[in-house]
C-alpha positions in Angstrom: -5.7 -47.2 -106.1 -2.8 -49.0 -104.4 0.2 -47.0 -103.4 3.7 -47.9 -104.3 5.1 -50.4 -101.7 7.6 -49.3 -99.1 11.1 -50.9 -99.2 13.8 -51.1 -96.6 17.3 -52.7 -96.9 19.4 -53.4 -93.8 23.1 -53.9 -94.2 24.0 -55.8 -91.0 26.9 -57.7 -89.5 25.9 -61.1 -90.8 23.9 -60.3 -93.9 21.9 -58.0 -96.1 18.1 -58.1 -95.7 15.3 -56.7 -97.9 11.8 -56.0 -96.8 9.0 -54.8 -99.1 5.7 -53.8 -97.5 2.3 -52.7 -98.9 0.8 -49.9 -96.9 -2.9 -50.1 -96.3 -5.5 -47.3 -96.3 -5.9 -47.6 -92.5 -2.1 -46.9 -92.0 -1.3 -50.6 -91.4 0.9 -52.6 -93.7 1.7 -56.2 -94.7 4.9 -57.8 -95.9 4.7 -58.7 -99.6 8.4 -59.6 -100.3 11.4 -60.5 -98.2 15.0 -61.6 -99.1 18.1 -62.2 -97.0 21.6 -63.1 -98.2 24.6 -63.7 -95.9 27.8 -61.7 -95.9 30.3 -61.7 -93.1 30.9 -57.9 -92.7 31.2 -58.3 -88.9 33.9 -60.9 -89.1 36.0 -58.4 -91.2 35.4 -55.4 -89.0 35.8 -57.1 -85.6 39.0 -58.7 -86.7 40.9 -56.1 -88.8 38.7 -53.0 -88.6 38.3 -53.0 -92.4 35.8 -54.6 -94.7 37.7 -56.7 -97.2 37.6 -56.1 -100.9 36.0 -59.6 -101.4 33.1 -58.6 -99.1 32.7 -55.2 -100.7 32.2 -56.9 -104.1 29.7 -59.3 -102.5 27.8 -56.4 -101.0 27.6 -54.7 -104.4 26.5 -58.0 -106.0 23.7 -58.5 -103.4 22.5 -55.0 -103.7 22.4 -55.2 -107.5 20.3 -58.3 -107.2 17.9 -56.5 -104.7 17.7 -53.5 -107.1 16.4 -55.9 -109.9 14.0 -57.5 -107.4 12.6 -54.0 -106.4 12.2 -53.0 -110.0 9.6 -55.7 -110.3 7.6 -53.8 -107.7 8.1 -50.5 -109.4 10.5 -49.3 -106.7 13.6 -47.4 -107.6 16.8 -47.2 -105.5 15.9 -43.5 -104.7 12.6 -44.7 -103.2 14.4 -47.3 -101.0 15.5 -46.7 -97.5 18.9 -48.4 -97.0 20.4 -48.5 -93.4 23.7 -49.8 -92.2 24.3 -50.9 -88.6 27.3 -51.7 -86.4 29.6 -53.4 -88.9 29.8 -50.5 -91.4 29.4 -48.0 -88.5 32.5 -49.3 -86.8 34.6 -50.0 -89.9 37.6 -47.8 -90.8 36.6 -47.6 -94.5 32.8 -46.8 -94.5 32.9 -43.7 -96.9 34.5 -45.5 -99.9 32.0 -48.4 -99.5 29.0 -46.1 -99.3 30.3 -44.2 -102.3 30.8 -47.4 -104.4 27.3 -48.5 -103.4 25.8 -45.2 -104.6 27.7 -45.2 -107.9 27.2 -48.8 -108.8 23.7 -49.6 -107.5 22.0 -46.2 -107.0 21.3 -46.9 -103.3 22.0 -44.2 -100.8 23.1 -45.7 -97.6 22.5 -44.1 -94.2 24.7 -45.3 -91.3 22.6 -45.3 -88.2 23.9 -45.1 -84.7 22.9 -47.4 -81.8 20.3 -44.9 -80.5 18.6 -44.8 -84.0 18.6 -48.6 -83.9 16.9 -48.4 -80.5 14.4 -46.0 -81.9 13.4 -48.2 -84.8 13.3 -51.3 -82.6 11.1 -49.5 -80.1 8.6 -48.6 -82.9 8.6 -52.2 -84.1 8.4 -53.8 -80.6 5.7 -51.4 -79.3 3.5 -52.2 -82.3 4.0 -55.9 -81.6 3.4 -55.6 -77.8 0.1 -53.7 -78.4 -1.1 -56.8 -80.1 -0.9 -58.6 -76.8 -3.6 -56.2 -75.3 -2.1 -56.7 -71.9 -3.1 -54.6 -68.9 0.4 -54.6 -67.3 1.8 -52.0 -69.6 3.2 -50.1 -66.6 5.4 -52.9 -65.4 9.1 -52.6 -65.3 10.4 -54.3 -68.4 13.5 -55.1 -70.5 13.5 -55.2 -74.3 16.6 -57.0 -75.7 17.9 -57.8 -79.1 21.3 -59.6 -79.6 22.9 -58.9 -82.9 26.2 -59.8 -84.5 28.0 -56.7 -83.5 26.0 -55.2 -80.8 23.2 -55.8 -78.3 20.3 -53.3 -78.2 18.7 -52.9 -74.8 15.9 -50.7 -73.5 15.0 -50.4 -69.9 11.3 -49.5 -69.1 10.4 -48.3 -65.6 6.7 -48.1 -64.9 5.9 -47.9 -68.6 8.5 -45.1 -69.3 11.9 -45.2 -70.8 14.6 -45.4 -68.1 17.5 -46.1 -70.4 18.5 -47.2 -73.9 21.8 -48.7 -74.8 23.7 -50.1 -77.7 26.1 -52.5 -76.0 29.3 -53.6 -77.7 28.6 -57.3 -77.2 27.4 -59.5 -80.1 27.7 -63.0 -81.5 30.3 -62.3 -84.1 32.2 -59.9 -81.9 32.6 -62.6 -79.2 33.4 -65.3 -81.7 36.2 -63.2 -83.1 37.5 -62.2 -79.7 37.7 -65.8 -78.5 38.5 -67.6 -81.7 35.7 -70.2 -81.7 38.0 -72.9 -82.9 39.8 -72.9 -79.6 37.1 -71.6 -77.2 34.7 -73.9 -75.4 31.3 -73.2 -73.8 32.9 -72.3 -70.5 35.1 -69.7 -72.1 32.2 -68.2 -73.9 30.1 -68.0 -70.8 32.9 -66.5 -68.7 33.5 -63.8 -71.4 29.8 -62.8 -71.4 29.6 -62.9 -67.6 32.5 -60.5 -67.3 31.0 -58.1 -69.7 27.6 -58.2 -67.9 29.3 -57.9 -64.5 31.0 -54.7 -65.7 27.6 -53.4 -67.2 25.2 -54.4 -64.4 26.0 -51.5 -62.1 25.2 -48.7 -64.6 22.0 -50.6 -65.6 20.9 -50.8 -62.0 21.4 -47.1 -61.7 18.6 -46.6 -64.2 16.4 -49.6 -63.3 16.5 -52.0 -60.4 16.7 -55.2 -62.5 15.2 -57.3 -59.7 11.9 -55.5 -60.2 11.6 -56.4 -63.9 8.4 -58.3 -64.6 8.4 -58.4 -68.4 11.3 -59.5 -70.5 10.8 -59.0 -74.3 13.4 -60.6 -76.6 13.8 -60.1 -80.3 16.0 -62.3 -82.5 16.3 -65.7 -84.2 17.8 -67.5 -81.2 15.0 -66.9 -78.7 12.4 -67.4 -81.4 13.7 -70.9 -82.2 13.8 -71.6 -78.4 10.2 -70.5 -78.0 9.0 -72.4 -81.1 10.7 -75.5 -79.6 9.7 -75.4 -76.0 7.3 -72.5 -75.7 3.8 -71.7 -76.8 2.5 -69.3 -79.5 0.4 -66.5 -78.2 -0.5 -64.8 -81.5 1.0 -64.2 -84.9 4.7 -63.6 -84.4 4.6 -63.7 -80.6 5.6 -66.6 -78.3 6.1 -67.2 -74.6 8.6 -69.5 -73.1 9.3 -70.2 -69.4 12.7 -69.3 -68.0 13.2 -72.9 -67.0 12.5 -74.2 -70.5 14.7 -71.5 -72.1 17.6 -72.5 -69.8 17.0 -76.1 -70.8 17.2 -75.2 -74.4 20.5 -73.4 -74.0 22.0 -76.5 -72.2 20.7 -78.7 -75.0 22.2 -76.5 -77.8 25.6 -76.6 -76.0 25.9 -80.3 -76.9 25.2 -79.8 -80.6 27.7 -79.2 -83.4 27.1 -76.4 -86.0 26.2 -79.1 -88.5 23.5 -80.6 -86.2 22.1 -77.1 -85.5 21.8 -76.4 -89.3 20.0 -79.7 -89.9 17.7 -79.4 -86.8 16.7 -75.8 -87.1 17.2 -75.0 -90.8 19.4 -72.0 -90.4 22.6 -70.8 -92.2 25.9 -72.4 -91.1 27.3 -69.0 -90.2 24.4 -68.4 -87.8 24.7 -71.9 -86.4 28.3 -71.3 -85.4 27.3 -68.4 -83.2 23.9 -69.8 -82.1 25.1 -70.9 -78.6 26.7 -67.5 -78.1 23.5 -65.6 -78.8 21.4 -67.8 -76.6 24.0 -67.4 -73.8 23.8 -63.6 -74.0 20.1 -63.6 -73.7 20.2 -66.1 -70.8 22.7 -64.1 -68.8 20.8 -60.9 -69.1 17.7 -62.9 -68.0 19.5 -64.1 -65.0 19.9 -60.5 -63.8 16.1 -60.4 -63.3 13.5 -62.5 -61.4 11.2 -63.0 -64.3 9.5 -66.4 -64.8 8.6 -66.2 -68.5 10.1 -64.6 -71.6 8.0 -63.0 -74.4 9.6 -63.5 -77.8 8.6 -61.1 -80.6 9.2 -61.7 -84.3 10.1 -58.2 -85.5 13.1 -56.2 -86.4 14.4 -52.7 -87.2 13.2 -53.0 -90.8 9.7 -53.2 -89.5 10.5 -50.1 -87.4 11.8 -48.3 -90.5 8.5 -49.0 -92.3 6.5 -47.8 -89.3 8.7 -44.7 -89.2 8.0 -44.0 -92.8 4.3 -44.6 -92.9 3.1 -43.4 -89.5 1.6 -39.9 -89.2 3.5 -37.6 -86.9 0.3 -37.2 -84.9 -0.3 -40.9 -84.5 -0.6 -42.4 -81.0 2.5 -44.5 -81.5 4.7 -41.5 -82.3 3.2 -39.5 -79.5 4.1 -42.3 -77.2 7.6 -42.4 -78.7 8.1 -38.7 -78.0 7.0 -39.2 -74.4 9.6 -41.9 -74.0 12.3 -39.5 -75.2 11.5 -37.1 -72.4 11.2 -39.9 -69.9 14.7 -41.0 -70.9 16.0 -37.5 -70.4 14.4 -37.4 -67.0 15.9 -40.7 -66.1 19.3 -39.3 -67.0 18.7 -36.2 -64.8 17.7 -38.3 -61.9 20.8 -40.4 -62.3 22.8 -37.2 -61.8 20.6 -36.1 -58.9 19.3 -33.0 -60.8 16.6 -30.6 -59.6 13.6 -32.2 -61.4 11.0 -29.5 -60.3 13.2 -26.7 -61.7 13.9 -28.7 -64.9 10.2 -29.4 -65.6 9.2 -25.8 -64.8 11.8 -24.4 -67.2 11.0 -27.0 -69.8 7.2 -26.4 -69.8 7.7 -22.7 -70.0 10.2 -23.1 -72.9 7.6 -25.1 -74.8 4.9 -22.6 -74.1 7.1 -19.8 -75.6 8.0 -22.1 -78.6 4.3 -22.7 -79.2 3.4 -19.0 -78.9 6.0 -18.3 -81.6 5.3 -21.4 -83.7 3.9 -19.4 -86.7 7.1 -17.4 -87.1 9.8 -19.5 -85.5 10.4 -21.7 -88.6 11.0 -24.9 -86.6 9.2 -28.2 -86.4 8.2 -30.9 -83.9 11.7 -32.4 -83.9 13.2 -29.1 -82.9 10.5 -28.8 -80.2 11.6 -32.2 -78.8 15.2 -31.0 -78.8 14.2 -28.0 -76.8 12.3 -30.2 -74.3 15.4 -32.4 -73.8 17.6 -29.4 -73.4 15.2 -27.9 -70.9 15.2 -31.1 -68.8 19.0 -31.4 -68.9 20.3 -27.8 -68.9 21.5 -27.9 -65.3 22.6 -31.5 -65.2 26.2 -30.3 -65.0 25.7 -29.2 -61.4 26.4 -32.8 -60.5 30.0 -32.0 -61.3 30.3 -28.4 -60.1 27.9 -25.5 -59.7 30.3 -22.9 -61.0 30.1 -22.7 -64.8 28.0 -25.8 -64.7 26.8 -25.1 -68.3 30.1 -26.5 -69.6 29.6 -29.7 -67.5 26.0 -30.0 -68.7 27.3 -30.0 -72.3 29.9 -32.6 -71.5 27.4 -35.0 -69.8 24.8 -34.6 -72.5 27.2 -35.1 -75.4 28.6 -38.3 -73.8 25.3 -39.8 -72.7 22.8 -42.0 -74.5 19.3 -40.5 -74.6 16.7 -42.7 -76.1 15.5 -41.5 -79.5 18.1 -38.7 -79.7 20.8 -39.3 -82.3 24.5 -38.5 -81.5 24.3 -35.5 -83.7 21.2 -34.2 -81.9 23.1 -34.8 -78.6 25.7 -32.4 -79.9 23.0 -29.8 -80.6 21.2 -30.2 -77.3 24.6 -29.9 -75.6 25.3 -26.6 -77.3 21.8 -25.3 -76.2 22.6 -26.3 -72.6 26.1 -24.8 -72.9 24.7 -21.3 -73.7 21.6 -21.3 -71.4 23.6 -19.1 -69.1 26.8 -17.0 -69.1 27.7 -13.9 -71.2 29.3 -15.8 -74.0 27.5 -15.9 -77.3 27.1 -19.1 -79.5 28.7 -17.2 -82.4 32.0 -17.0 -80.5 32.1 -20.8 -80.2 34.1 -22.8 -82.7 31.8 -25.9 -82.5 28.8 -23.8 -83.1 30.3 -22.0 -86.1 31.1 -25.4 -87.7 27.4 -26.4 -87.8 25.4 -26.0 -91.1 23.6 -22.6 -91.2 20.2 -24.1 -90.6 21.4 -25.8 -87.4 23.1 -22.7 -86.2 19.8 -20.8 -86.5 18.0 -23.6 -84.8 20.4 -23.6 -81.8 20.3 -19.8 -81.5 16.5 -19.8 -81.4 16.2 -22.7 -78.9 19.0 -21.2 -76.8 17.2 -17.9 -76.7 14.0 -19.5 -75.6 15.6 -21.6 -72.9 17.5 -18.6 -71.5 14.2 -16.7 -71.0 12.5 -19.6 -69.3 15.5 -20.3 -67.0 15.6 -16.6 -66.0 12.0 -16.8 -64.7 13.0 -19.4 -62.2 16.4 -18.2 -61.1 15.8 -19.0 -57.5 14.6 -22.6 -58.4 11.4 -22.1 -56.4 8.8 -21.9 -59.2 7.1 -18.9 -57.7 5.7 -17.4 -60.9 2.4 -19.1 -61.6 0.0 -18.9 -64.4 2.3 -17.3 -66.9 0.6 -16.3 -70.2 2.4 -15.1 -73.3 1.1 -12.4 -75.7 2.5 -10.2 -78.5 2.0 -6.5 -78.9 3.8 -5.0 -81.9 7.5 -5.6 -81.3 7.1 -6.8 -77.7 6.5 -10.2 -76.0 4.6 -9.8 -72.8 4.9 -12.4 -70.1 2.0 -12.0 -67.7 1.8 -13.7 -64.4 -1.0 -13.8 -61.8 1.5 -14.5 -59.0 1.6 -12.2 -56.0 5.3 -13.0 -55.6 7.7 -10.0 -55.8 9.2 -10.4 -59.3 12.2 -8.1 -58.9 14.7 -11.0 -59.1 13.1 -12.5 -62.1 13.0 -9.1 -63.9 16.7 -8.6 -63.2 17.5 -12.1 -64.5 15.3 -11.6 -67.6 17.2 -8.3 -68.4 20.5 -10.2 -68.1 19.5 -13.1 -70.3 17.2 -11.6 -73.0 20.0 -10.4 -75.3 20.0 -13.5 -77.5 16.2 -13.6 -77.7 15.9 -9.9 -78.7 18.7 -10.4 -81.3 17.3 -13.6 -82.8 13.5 -12.8 -82.8 13.6 -9.0 -82.9 11.2 -8.8 -80.0 11.7 -6.9 -76.7 10.5 -9.2 -73.9 8.9 -7.9 -70.7 7.7 -9.6 -67.5 4.5 -7.8 -66.5 
């Protein structure tokens, strides 16, 4: 018996897009319906900061039409995932718009941040890349998607996430900044070059761009370039040489928007920014020494479908979680952290979490937050060793960690903040403003991290083979190490207060 199809609506900077997919018994899926209607939300936001009344009414009209379309598939608004990206995210009036959408159409909109966009894009791109069945999966690589309001970039170092960024450069944003009616191709390229020049240094800190061997691009502009001068590798995947791509950009520069519409059958609004999008791709390509570009026909709506239908234990989601920890490690390396200590504390924290899993009341997402907090708890030492927990919190909250939402960054920052010191989370105003469930989660993960950190106070990882057992109201930490454990016992006594308060167990290092 066929299941109800999955539906995703994306409210973007240039239009609203609907994807309906039928999930198969094997976990795969196929697109059975697709619609896209233009609306210039980005033009409003990047000019005035507000979405105009005219465009709000147009959004409501489009979503009402999509609601009727979905009804034909037996899908209600409550069953539809609706996401909004940079235009609504950066507008000054998102709440009234989301409220009107809910009241008048029944759709509940979720505004996603840049990191969530990266997460969904990673899921979509990874699925597509796996279809290539290439052996060079451990190559340094860039994944790039240029949108109307932002450019999503992922840096892959030896197959692992080195950095993920939502860059504030996009086709509509540039068009509005330069006023296309007055700007020429040279103005556009200079604007992009200046932005990339200011960004290149921080990107090179995460990945030496000259070592990049694979460049994966997502978006309409590179797809049209590849269809024109490249070759099709498989369904939805093309390859185009760098030389041919640059040739295509020079050619587009000579066309008017009307000629681009006629030649490539795209909307006039897209044609107006077509050269800008191509130029952004080209200039990021120029930071590397790659010879060919792989173009993937996929998007965050595909990622949203994968996120909805994939099992938590699936290979893809396991790989995704490994990329989150790789991104955290990359951030730690950027700030010259003690990797050996961080990994020791992290692994011990996860062992304690798993030992208490039946009674801890937390899930795999919380386990991942503990892993990230473990990796980054001492990152503040880059600023100053004294009271470095405060600096750790600051760095974490103000950094982009692949796969970790901004709100989760805040939670991880609080866990790192309280991994040491005599202060209690309950005395912190930020902590007390969290929902009750999140307060309990932070308390539990903080308690675990403090125990693990105490067992490596000297940062020498001398306690080996630690096993965890429970006896009545006591947690026993047993070690087969011959090392004198006086220092660790003292540290444990100092830092066990939150653990004993939260879990009700006395904890002993045997």
